[in-house]
C-alpha positions as a Markdown table, in Angstrom:
| # | Residue | x | y | z |
|---|---|---|---|---|
| 1 | Unk | -94.3 | 72.0 | 116.2 |
| 2 | Unk | -94.7 | 75.2 | 118.3 |
| 3 | Unk | -95.1 | 78.5 | 116.5 |
| 4 | Unk | -93.0 | 81.5 | 117.2 |
| 5 | Unk | -93.9 | 85.2 | 116.4 |
| 6 | Unk | -91.4 | 88.0 | 116.4 |
| 7 | Unk | -92.3 | 91.6 | 117.3 |
| 8 | Unk | -89.5 | 94.0 | 116.5 |
| 9 | Unk | -89.2 | 97.5 | 118.0 |
| 10 | Unk | -86.6 | 100.2 | 117.2 |
| 11 | Unk | -83.8 | 100.5 | 114.8 |
| 12 | Unk | -82.4 | 98.7 | 111.7 |
| 13 | Unk | -79.9 | 96.9 | 113.9 |
| 14 | Unk | -82.9 | 95.3 | 115.7 |
| 15 | Unk | -84.4 | 94.3 | 112.4 |
| 16 | Unk | -81.2 | 92.5 | 111.5 |
| 17 | Unk | -81.1 | 90.8 | 114.9 |
| 18 | Unk | -84.6 | 89.6 | 114.4 |
| 19 | Unk | -83.5 | 88.0 | 111.0 |
| 20 | Unk | -80.6 | 86.3 | 112.8 |
| 21 | Unk | -83.0 | 84.8 | 115.4 |
| 22 | Unk | -85.4 | 83.7 | 112.6 |
| 23 | Unk | -82.6 | 82.0 | 110.7 |
| 24 | Unk | -81.6 | 80.0 | 113.8 |
| 25 | Unk | -85.1 | 78.5 | 114.4 |
| 26 | Unk | -84.8 | 74.7 | 113.7 |
| 27 | Unk | -87.3 | 73.1 | 115.9 |
| 28 | Unk | -90.0 | 75.7 | 115.8 |
| 29 | Unk | -92.3 | 77.1 | 113.1 |
| 30 | Unk | -92.1 | 80.8 | 112.3 |
| 31 | Unk | -95.5 | 82.5 | 112.1 |
| 32 | Unk | -96.5 | 86.0 | 110.9 |
| 33 | Unk | -99.7 | 85.9 | 112.9 |
| 34 | Unk | -99.4 | 87.0 | 116.6 |
| 35 | Unk | -102.7 | 85.3 | 117.4 |
| 36 | Unk | -101.4 | 81.9 | 116.2 |
| 37 | Unk | -98.2 | 82.0 | 118.2 |
| 38 | Unk | -97.3 | 79.7 | 121.1 |
| 39 | Unk | -94.3 | 81.9 | 121.8 |
| 40 | Unk | -93.8 | 85.6 | 121.2 |
| 41 | Unk | -90.2 | 87.0 | 121.0 |
| 42 | Unk | -90.2 | 90.7 | 121.7 |
| 43 | Unk | -87.0 | 92.3 | 120.2 |
| 44 | Unk | -87.1 | 95.5 | 122.3 |
| 45 | Unk | -85.8 | 99.1 | 122.1 |
| 46 | Unk | -84.8 | 101.1 | 125.2 |
| 47 | Unk | -83.4 | 104.3 | 123.6 |
| 48 | Unk | -85.9 | 106.4 | 125.6 |
| 49 | Unk | -88.3 | 106.0 | 128.5 |
| 50 | Unk | -91.0 | 106.2 | 125.8 |
| 51 | Unk | -89.5 | 103.3 | 124.0 |
| 52 | Unk | -89.6 | 101.3 | 127.2 |
| 53 | Unk | -93.2 | 102.3 | 127.7 |
| 54 | Unk | -94.2 | 101.1 | 124.2 |
| 55 | Unk | -92.5 | 97.7 | 124.8 |
| 56 | Unk | -94.2 | 97.3 | 128.2 |
| 57 | Unk | -97.6 | 98.3 | 126.8 |
| 58 | Unk | -97.2 | 95.7 | 124.1 |
| 59 | Unk | -96.3 | 93.0 | 126.6 |
| 60 | Unk | -99.3 | 93.9 | 128.8 |
| 61 | Unk | -101.6 | 93.7 | 125.7 |
| 62 | Unk | -100.3 | 90.3 | 124.7 |
| 63 | Unk | -100.8 | 89.0 | 128.2 |
| 64 | Unk | -104.4 | 90.1 | 128.1 |
| 65 | Unk | -105.2 | 88.9 | 124.6 |
| 66 | Unk | -103.1 | 85.7 | 124.5 |
| 67 | Unk | -102.6 | 84.6 | 128.2 |
| 68 | Unk | -101.4 | 81.1 | 127.1 |
| 69 | Unk | -98.6 | 82.5 | 124.8 |
| 70 | Unk | -95.1 | 82.6 | 126.4 |
| 71 | Unk | -93.4 | 86.0 | 126.0 |
| 72 | Unk | -89.6 | 86.1 | 125.6 |
| 73 | Unk | -87.9 | 89.5 | 125.9 |
| 74 | Unk | -84.9 | 90.1 | 123.7 |
| 75 | Unk | -83.1 | 93.2 | 122.5 |
| 76 | Unk | -81.8 | 96.3 | 124.3 |
| 77 | Unk | -84.7 | 96.3 | 126.8 |
| 78 | Unk | -83.6 | 92.9 | 128.1 |
| 79 | Unk | -80.5 | 94.6 | 129.5 |
| 80 | Unk | -82.2 | 97.7 | 131.0 |
| 81 | Unk | -85.7 | 96.5 | 132.0 |
| 82 | Unk | -85.5 | 92.7 | 131.6 |
| 83 | Unk | -84.9 | 91.9 | 135.3 |
| 84 | Unk | -87.9 | 93.9 | 136.5 |
| 85 | Unk | -90.3 | 92.4 | 133.9 |
| 86 | Unk | -89.0 | 88.9 | 134.7 |
| 87 | Unk | -89.5 | 89.3 | 138.4 |
| 88 | Unk | -92.9 | 90.8 | 137.9 |
| 89 | Unk | -93.7 | 87.7 | 135.8 |
| 90 | Unk | -94.7 | 89.8 | 132.8 |
| 91 | Unk | -92.4 | 87.6 | 130.6 |
| 92 | Unk | -91.6 | 83.9 | 130.6 |
| 93 | Unk | -88.0 | 84.5 | 129.7 |
| 94 | Unk | -85.3 | 87.1 | 129.1 |
| 95 | Unk | -82.4 | 86.7 | 126.7 |
| 96 | Unk | -79.5 | 89.2 | 126.1 |
| 97 | Unk | -77.8 | 90.2 | 122.9 |
| 98 | Unk | -75.2 | 87.5 | 123.1 |
| 99 | Unk | -77.8 | 84.8 | 123.2 |
| 100 | Unk | -79.6 | 85.5 | 119.9 |
| 101 | Unk | -77.8 | 82.6 | 118.1 |
| 102 | Unk | -78.8 | 80.2 | 120.8 |
| 103 | Unk | -82.5 | 81.0 | 120.4 |
| 104 | Unk | -83.5 | 77.5 | 119.3 |
| 105 | Unk | -82.2 | 75.9 | 122.5 |
| 106 | Unk | -83.3 | 78.8 | 124.7 |
| 107 | Unk | -86.9 | 78.5 | 123.5 |
| 108 | Unk | -87.0 | 74.9 | 124.6 |
| 109 | Unk | -86.8 | 75.9 | 128.2 |
| 110 | Unk | -89.8 | 74.4 | 130.1 |
| 111 | Unk | -89.4 | 76.7 | 133.1 |
| 112 | Unk | -88.9 | 80.5 | 133.2 |
| 113 | Unk | -85.4 | 81.7 | 132.4 |
| 114 | Unk | -83.2 | 84.7 | 132.6 |
| 115 | Unk | -80.1 | 84.4 | 130.3 |
| 116 | Unk | -78.7 | 87.8 | 129.8 |
| 117 | Unk | -75.2 | 86.8 | 128.6 |
| 118 | Unk | -72.6 | 89.5 | 128.0 |
| 119 | Unk | -71.9 | 92.7 | 125.9 |
| 120 | Unk | -68.8 | 91.5 | 124.1 |
| 121 | Unk | -70.3 | 89.0 | 121.7 |
| 122 | Unk | -70.2 | 89.3 | 117.9 |
| 123 | Unk | -72.6 | 87.3 | 115.8 |
| 124 | Unk | -71.3 | 84.8 | 113.3 |
| 125 | Unk | -74.6 | 83.8 | 111.7 |
| 126 | Unk | -74.9 | 84.3 | 108.0 |
| 127 | Unk | -78.4 | 85.3 | 107.1 |
| 128 | Unk | -79.2 | 84.1 | 103.6 |
| 129 | Unk | -82.6 | 85.6 | 103.2 |
| 130 | Unk | -84.6 | 88.5 | 104.6 |
| 131 | Unk | -88.1 | 87.5 | 105.4 |
| 132 | Unk | -90.6 | 90.1 | 104.1 |
| 133 | Unk | -87.9 | 92.5 | 102.8 |
| 134 | Unk | -86.8 | 93.6 | 99.4 |
| 135 | Unk | -83.7 | 95.3 | 100.7 |
| 136 | Unk | -81.1 | 93.6 | 102.9 |
| 137 | Unk | -79.8 | 95.0 | 106.2 |
| 138 | Unk | -76.3 | 94.0 | 107.0 |
| 139 | Unk | -75.0 | 94.5 | 110.5 |
| 140 | Unk | -71.3 | 95.3 | 110.3 |
| 141 | Unk | -70.6 | 96.3 | 113.9 |
| 142 | Unk | -71.9 | 96.4 | 117.4 |
| 143 | Unk | -71.7 | 98.8 | 120.3 |
| 144 | Unk | -70.5 | 102.4 | 120.6 |
| 145 | Unk | -67.6 | 104.2 | 122.3 |
| 146 | Unk | -69.2 | 107.6 | 122.2 |
| 147 | Unk | -70.5 | 109.0 | 125.5 |
| 148 | Unk | -73.3 | 111.3 | 124.4 |
| 149 | Unk | -75.0 | 112.7 | 127.5 |
| 150 | Unk | -78.5 | 111.7 | 126.4 |
| 151 | Unk | -77.8 | 108.1 | 125.3 |
| 152 | Unk | -78.2 | 104.8 | 127.1 |
| 153 | Unk | -77.2 | 102.6 | 124.2 |
| 154 | Unk | -73.5 | 102.0 | 125.0 |
| 155 | Unk | -74.5 | 100.5 | 128.3 |
| 156 | Unk | -77.0 | 98.1 | 126.7 |
| 157 | Unk | -75.0 | 97.3 | 123.5 |
| 158 | Unk | -71.4 | 97.5 | 124.8 |
| 159 | Unk | -68.3 | 99.0 | 123.4 |
| 160 | Unk | -67.7 | 99.3 | 119.6 |
| 161 | Unk | -66.6 | 96.1 | 118.0 |
| 162 | Unk | -66.5 | 95.1 | 114.3 |
| 163 | Unk | -67.7 | 92.1 | 112.5 |
| 164 | Unk | -65.0 | 90.5 | 110.4 |
| 165 | Unk | -64.7 | 91.5 | 106.8 |
| 166 | Unk | -65.0 | 87.9 | 105.7 |
| 167 | Unk | -68.3 | 87.5 | 107.6 |
| 168 | Unk | -69.8 | 90.7 | 106.1 |
| 169 | Unk | -68.7 | 89.8 | 102.6 |
| 170 | Unk | -69.9 | 86.3 | 102.8 |
| 171 | Unk | -73.3 | 87.6 | 104.1 |
| 172 | Unk | -73.6 | 89.9 | 101.1 |
| 173 | Unk | -72.5 | 87.3 | 98.6 |
| 174 | Unk | -75.2 | 84.9 | 99.8 |
| 175 | Unk | -77.9 | 87.5 | 99.7 |
| 176 | Unk | -76.8 | 88.7 | 96.3 |
| 177 | Unk | -77.0 | 85.2 | 95.0 |
| 178 | Unk | -80.5 | 85.0 | 96.4 |
| 179 | Unk | -81.6 | 88.0 | 94.4 |
| 180 | Unk | -80.9 | 91.0 | 96.7 |
| 181 | Unk | -79.4 | 94.0 | 95.0 |
| 182 | Unk | -79.6 | 96.8 | 97.6 |
| 183 | Unk | -77.7 | 96.5 | 100.9 |
| 184 | Unk | -77.9 | 98.8 | 103.9 |
| 185 | Unk | -75.0 | 98.7 | 106.3 |
| 186 | Unk | -76.1 | 99.1 | 109.8 |
| 187 | Unk | -74.9 | 98.9 | 113.4 |
| 188 | Unk | -74.9 | 100.8 | 116.6 |
| 189 | Unk | -72.2 | 103.2 | 115.4 |
| 190 | Unk | -71.6 | 102.2 | 111.8 |
| 191 | Unk | -68.8 | 104.7 | 111.1 |
| 192 | Unk | -66.6 | 103.2 | 113.8 |
| 193 | Unk | -66.3 | 100.0 | 111.7 |
| 194 | Unk | -62.8 | 98.6 | 111.3 |
| 195 | Unk | -60.9 | 100.5 | 114.0 |
| 196 | Unk | -60.4 | 97.3 | 116.0 |
| 197 | Unk | -59.6 | 95.0 | 113.1 |
| 198 | Unk | -57.3 | 97.1 | 111.0 |
| 199 | Unk | -59.9 | 98.1 | 108.5 |
| 200 | Unk | -62.3 | 101.0 | 107.8 |
| 201 | Unk | -65.7 | 101.7 | 106.3 |
| 202 | Unk | -64.0 | 102.8 | 103.0 |
| 203 | Unk | -61.9 | 99.6 | 102.8 |
| 204 | Unk | -65.0 | 97.5 | 103.4 |
| 205 | Unk | -67.1 | 99.3 | 100.8 |
| 206 | Unk | -64.4 | 98.8 | 98.1 |
| 207 | Unk | -64.6 | 95.0 | 98.7 |
| 208 | Unk | -68.4 | 95.0 | 98.8 |
| 209 | Unk | -68.5 | 96.8 | 95.4 |
| 210 | Unk | -66.6 | 93.8 | 93.8 |
| 211 | Unk | -69.3 | 91.3 | 94.7 |
| 212 | Unk | -71.4 | 90.3 | 91.7 |
| 213 | Unk | -75.0 | 91.4 | 92.0 |
| 214 | Unk | -74.4 | 94.3 | 94.3 |
| 215 | Unk | -76.3 | 97.2 | 92.7 |
| 216 | Unk | -76.6 | 99.8 | 95.5 |
| 217 | Unk | -75.1 | 100.3 | 98.9 |
| 218 | Unk | -76.6 | 102.5 | 101.6 |
| 219 | Unk | -75.1 | 103.3 | 105.0 |
| 220 | Unk | -77.3 | 103.6 | 108.0 |
| 221 | Unk | -75.8 | 106.6 | 109.7 |
| 222 | Unk | -72.4 | 108.2 | 110.1 |
| 223 | Unk | -70.9 | 110.6 | 112.6 |
| 224 | Unk | -69.4 | 113.8 | 110.9 |
| 225 | Unk | -66.0 | 113.0 | 112.4 |
| 226 | Unk | -66.0 | 109.6 | 110.8 |
| 227 | Unk | -66.1 | 110.8 | 107.2 |
| 228 | Unk | -62.5 | 110.9 | 106.0 |
| 229 | Unk | -60.8 | 111.5 | 102.7 |
| 230 | Unk | -60.7 | 107.8 | 101.8 |
| 231 | Unk | -64.4 | 107.6 | 102.2 |
| 232 | Unk | -65.1 | 110.8 | 100.3 |
| 233 | Unk | -63.2 | 109.3 | 97.3 |
| 234 | Unk | -66.0 | 106.7 | 97.0 |
| 235 | Unk | -68.9 | 109.1 | 96.8 |
| 236 | Unk | -69.0 | 109.3 | 93.0 |
| 237 | Unk | -69.0 | 105.5 | 92.6 |
| 238 | Unk | -72.2 | 104.4 | 90.7 |
| 239 | Unk | -73.1 | 101.7 | 93.4 |
| 240 | Unk | -73.1 | 104.3 | 96.2 |
| 241 | Unk | -76.6 | 105.5 | 97.1 |
| 242 | Unk | -76.7 | 109.2 | 96.6 |
| 243 | Unk | -77.9 | 109.8 | 100.1 |
| 244 | Unk | -76.0 | 110.0 | 103.4 |
| 245 | Unk | -77.4 | 110.1 | 106.8 |
| 246 | Unk | -75.0 | 112.2 | 108.9 |
| 247 | Unk | -75.9 | 112.4 | 112.6 |
| 248 | Unk | -75.5 | 116.1 | 113.7 |
| 249 | Unk | -78.0 | 116.0 | 116.7 |
| 250 | Unk | -77.9 | 119.8 | 116.9 |
| 251 | Unk | -76.6 | 123.0 | 115.2 |
| 252 | Unk | -75.9 | 125.0 | 118.4 |
| 253 | Unk | -72.3 | 124.6 | 119.6 |
| 254 | Unk | -73.5 | 125.2 | 123.1 |
| 255 | Unk | -75.9 | 122.3 | 122.8 |
| 256 | Unk | -73.3 | 120.1 | 121.1 |
| 257 | Unk | -71.1 | 120.7 | 124.2 |
| 258 | Unk | -73.9 | 120.0 | 126.6 |
| 259 | Unk | -74.7 | 116.8 | 124.7 |
| 260 | Unk | -71.0 | 115.8 | 124.8 |
| 261 | Unk | -70.8 | 115.5 | 121.1 |
| 262 | Unk | -67.7 | 115.4 | 118.9 |
| 263 | Unk | -68.8 | 117.7 | 116.1 |
| 264 | Unk | -69.1 | 121.4 | 115.7 |
| 265 | Unk | -71.2 | 123.5 | 113.4 |
| 266 | Unk | -68.2 | 125.1 | 111.6 |
| 267 | Unk | -67.0 | 121.7 | 110.5 |
| 268 | Unk | -70.5 | 120.3 | 109.9 |
| 269 | Unk | -71.5 | 123.0 | 107.4 |
| 270 | Unk | -68.2 | 122.6 | 105.5 |
| 271 | Unk | -68.6 | 118.9 | 105.3 |
| 272 | Unk | -72.3 | 118.9 | 104.3 |
| 273 | Unk | -71.8 | 121.6 | 101.6 |
| 274 | Unk | -68.9 | 119.5 | 100.1 |
| 275 | Unk | -71.1 | 116.4 | 99.9 |
| 276 | Unk | -74.1 | 118.2 | 98.7 |
| 277 | Unk | -72.1 | 119.8 | 95.8 |
| 278 | Unk | -71.8 | 116.4 | 94.1 |
| 279 | Unk | -75.5 | 115.8 | 94.1 |
| 280 | Unk | -76.1 | 114.0 | 97.4 |
| 281 | Unk | -79.2 | 114.2 | 99.5 |
| 282 | Unk | -78.3 | 114.5 | 103.1 |
| 283 | Unk | -80.3 | 113.4 | 106.2 |
| 284 | Unk | -79.6 | 113.9 | 109.9 |
| 285 | Unk | -80.8 | 113.2 | 113.4 |
| 286 | Unk | -81.7 | 116.2 | 115.5 |
| 287 | Unk | -82.8 | 116.3 | 119.1 |
| 288 | Unk | -85.2 | 119.2 | 120.0 |
| 289 | Unk | -85.9 | 120.3 | 123.5 |
| 290 | Unk | -82.8 | 118.9 | 125.3 |
| 291 | Unk | -82.2 | 120.6 | 128.7 |
| 292 | Unk | -80.6 | 124.0 | 128.4 |
| 293 | Unk | -81.9 | 124.7 | 124.9 |
| 294 | Unk | -83.3 | 128.1 | 125.7 |
| 295 | Unk | -85.0 | 130.4 | 123.2 |
| 296 | Unk | -81.8 | 132.3 | 122.2 |
| 297 | Unk | -80.0 | 129.0 | 121.6 |
| 298 | Unk | -82.9 | 127.7 | 119.6 |
| 299 | Unk | -83.2 | 130.8 | 117.4 |
| 300 | Unk | -79.4 | 130.6 | 116.6 |
| 301 | Unk | -79.8 | 126.8 | 115.9 |
| 302 | Unk | -82.7 | 127.2 | 113.5 |
| 303 | Unk | -81.0 | 129.9 | 111.5 |
| 304 | Unk | -78.1 | 127.5 | 111.1 |
| 305 | Unk | -80.4 | 124.7 | 110.0 |
| 306 | Unk | -81.6 | 127.0 | 107.2 |
| 307 | Unk | -78.0 | 127.3 | 106.1 |
| 308 | Unk | -77.4 | 123.6 | 105.8 |
| 309 | Unk | -78.1 | 121.6 | 102.6 |
| 310 | Unk | -80.3 | 119.0 | 104.4 |
| 311 | Unk | -83.0 | 117.0 | 102.6 |
| 312 | Unk | -84.2 | 114.5 | 105.2 |
| 313 | Unk | -84.4 | 114.5 | 109.0 |
| 314 | Unk | -85.1 | 112.3 | 111.9 |
| 315 | Unk | -86.2 | 114.9 | 114.5 |
| 316 | Unk | -86.8 | 113.7 | 118.0 |
| 317 | Unk | -88.4 | 115.7 | 120.8 |
| 318 | Unk | -86.0 | 115.0 | 123.8 |
| 319 | Unk | -87.3 | 112.3 | 126.0 |
| 320 | Unk | -85.6 | 111.7 | 129.4 |
| 321 | Unk | -83.7 | 108.4 | 129.6 |
| 322 | Unk | -83.1 | 107.2 | 133.1 |
| 323 | Unk | -79.4 | 106.4 | 133.7 |
| 324 | Unk | -78.0 | 109.1 | 131.4 |
| 325 | Unk | -76.2 | 112.3 | 132.3 |
| 326 | Unk | -78.9 | 114.4 | 130.5 |
| 327 | Unk | -81.6 | 113.0 | 132.7 |
| 328 | Unk | -80.3 | 114.9 | 135.8 |
| 329 | Unk | -79.7 | 118.2 | 133.9 |
| 330 | Unk | -81.6 | 121.3 | 135.0 |
| 331 | Unk | -83.3 | 124.0 | 132.8 |
| 332 | Unk | -85.6 | 121.5 | 131.2 |
| 333 | Unk | -87.6 | 122.6 | 128.1 |
| 334 | Unk | -91.4 | 122.5 | 128.5 |
| 335 | Unk | -93.2 | 119.9 | 126.3 |
| 336 | Unk | -95.3 | 122.4 | 124.4 |
| 337 | Unk | -92.2 | 124.5 | 123.5 |
| 338 | Unk | -90.3 | 121.4 | 122.4 |
| 339 | Unk | -93.3 | 120.4 | 120.2 |
| 340 | Unk | -93.4 | 123.8 | 118.6 |
| 341 | Unk | -89.7 | 123.7 | 117.8 |
| 342 | Unk | -90.0 | 120.2 | 116.4 |
| 343 | Unk | -92.8 | 121.4 | 114.1 |
| 344 | Unk | -90.7 | 124.4 | 113.0 |
| 345 | Unk | -87.6 | 122.3 | 112.3 |
| 346 | Unk | -89.4 | 119.6 | 110.3 |
| 347 | Unk | -91.3 | 122.2 | 108.2 |
| 348 | Unk | -88.0 | 123.7 | 107.1 |
| 349 | Unk | -86.5 | 120.3 | 106.1 |
| 350 | Unk | -89.7 | 119.4 | 104.3 |
| 351 | Unk | -89.4 | 122.4 | 102.1 |
| 352 | Unk | -85.7 | 121.7 | 101.5 |
| 353 | Unk | -86.7 | 118.2 | 100.4 |
| 354 | Unk | -89.4 | 119.4 | 98.1 |
| 355 | Unk | -86.9 | 121.8 | 96.4 |
| 356 | Unk | -84.3 | 119.0 | 96.1 |
| 357 | Unk | -86.9 | 116.7 | 94.5 |
| 358 | Unk | -87.9 | 119.4 | 92.0 |
| 359 | Unk | -84.3 | 119.5 | 90.8 |
| 360 | Unk | -84.0 | 115.7 | 90.6 |
| 361 | Unk | -86.9 | 114.3 | 88.5 |
| 362 | Unk | -84.8 | 112.3 | 85.9 |
| 363 | Unk | -82.4 | 109.5 | 86.1 |
| 364 | Unk | -84.1 | 107.9 | 89.2 |
| 365 | Unk | -83.2 | 104.3 | 89.9 |
| 366 | Unk | -85.9 | 102.7 | 92.1 |
| 367 | Unk | -86.1 | 99.4 | 93.9 |
| 368 | Unk | -89.8 | 98.7 | 94.1 |
| 369 | Unk | -90.6 | 97.4 | 97.5 |
| 370 | Unk | -94.3 | 96.8 | 97.5 |
| 371 | Unk | -97.6 | 97.6 | 95.9 |
| 372 | Unk | -100.6 | 96.1 | 94.1 |
| 373 | Unk | -103.5 | 97.0 | 91.8 |
| 374 | Unk | -101.3 | 99.1 | 89.6 |
| 375 | Unk | -99.7 | 101.2 | 92.3 |
| 376 | Unk | -96.2 | 100.4 | 93.5 |
| 377 | Unk | -93.8 | 102.1 | 95.9 |
| 378 | Unk | -90.1 | 102.3 | 96.4 |
| 379 | Unk | -87.2 | 104.7 | 97.1 |
| 380 | Unk | -84.8 | 106.3 | 94.6 |
| 381 | Unk | -81.0 | 106.7 | 95.1 |
| 382 | Unk | -81.7 | 109.9 | 97.0 |
| 383 | Unk | -83.9 | 108.0 | 99.5 |
| 384 | Unk | -87.0 | 109.8 | 98.3 |
| 385 | Unk | -90.3 | 107.9 | 98.1 |
| 386 | Unk | -91.9 | 107.4 | 94.8 |
| 387 | Unk | -95.3 | 106.1 | 93.7 |
| 388 | Unk | -95.3 | 104.3 | 90.3 |
| 389 | Unk | -98.3 | 103.5 | 88.2 |
| 390 | Unk | -97.9 | 100.5 | 86.1 |
| 391 | Unk | -100.0 | 97.7 | 84.5 |
| 392 | Unk | -97.0 | 95.3 | 85.1 |
| 393 | Unk | -96.3 | 93.8 | 88.5 |
| 394 | Unk | -93.2 | 95.7 | 89.6 |
| 395 | Unk | -92.8 | 94.2 | 93.1 |
| 396 | Unk | -89.1 | 93.5 | 93.9 |
| 397 | Unk | -87.9 | 94.9 | 90.5 |
| 398 | Unk | -85.6 | 97.8 | 89.7 |
| 399 | Unk | -87.0 | 100.5 | 87.4 |
| 400 | Unk | -85.5 | 103.6 | 85.8 |
| 401 | Unk | -87.7 | 106.7 | 85.9 |
| 402 | Unk | -87.2 | 109.9 | 83.8 |
| 403 | Unk | -90.6 | 111.4 | 84.2 |
| 404 | Unk | -91.2 | 111.9 | 88.0 |
| 405 | Unk | -93.8 | 114.4 | 89.0 |
| 406 | Unk | -93.1 | 116.1 | 92.4 |
| 407 | Unk | -95.9 | 116.1 | 94.9 |
| 408 | Unk | -95.8 | 117.4 | 98.5 |
| 409 | Unk | -94.9 | 114.2 | 100.3 |
| 410 | Unk | -93.6 | 112.0 | 97.4 |
| 411 | Unk | -92.8 | 111.7 | 93.7 |
| 412 | Unk | -95.2 | 110.0 | 91.3 |
| 413 | Unk | -94.5 | 108.5 | 87.9 |
| 414 | Unk | -95.9 | 106.2 | 85.2 |
| 415 | Unk | -93.9 | 103.2 | 84.1 |
| 416 | Unk | -94.9 | 101.5 | 80.8 |
């Protein structure tokens, strides 16, 4: 039986997609060792030119190290760069998003193949276990209707479309039965869930909370405009993780307009302060160095960052993405300036996170993800990392901590 190895790049949605493909293998053996593989499926990311370069570099490296292994390109890169890599004979095959569930038959191809499919498909696969994971990622929707200037994703993932409630709930029921207690709802634009099937994020969450075994629910990322009153009513529920990732992308109204965003700083600060007031940690995405971000704009933006109750950040130095509106914009920001701004931004949020953790050292509920030799690691309800010393094997267990000690980059505690 031929062995298949999966290499996953990019976001949580890709991680879920890899699990879908793994679960569909019937006539192949899954291997966790790249060197043992007869076939290597590369679930690619194409969000930036840099992401494309990383995927291409990996493929070139595999071709050098394991020339007999057949490489199959999947993921977003199959839609943006697949044709070129296939024609250059860098990969044996290319498969689009809609073909994931057909992977078992696709991998049986004896000759090179290019099966790109379409961008309208919704998976129906129920994943009953997550290989190598203690938390379960649940993809609830696909695609995006936003048209942000810098983003290529709608053209490689398609328009927003929701998985059925029944499919999502069955997925969670199966995983809860198999011992999973924490579920992370993910997708291309998670907050758009339900608009095409007469549902909503709030309605789905209420139904998820009724499933036996569900202990904590996290949400991958939300747009500010998607957080409505019905959703806010759920924030005090005990099963809701006390952390929201709200994608602002910037704090300058000029830059938000340049980026073709749908949020404004005035509304953002009001929303974040409201959510923070009930004890939530708040993360965000932030793009630094986008074209037209001059020094005056940046100084205003960073002052506004200091006003926000943020505790976590995914800060990205702008990387040009071919095929987007931003890629042709003038007034580009020099790389050294963008790096300096990135460092300034992340330092501010690091300090905010430290102060937040100092105020929240008790009543921490942690799902221990990994560890050995008396040291274990996991994340609390605020999505802060904690190191736990224990003589017991805590892997995969939930622990309650009331004695966390705050260090610069994590919390530490002793569990006896």
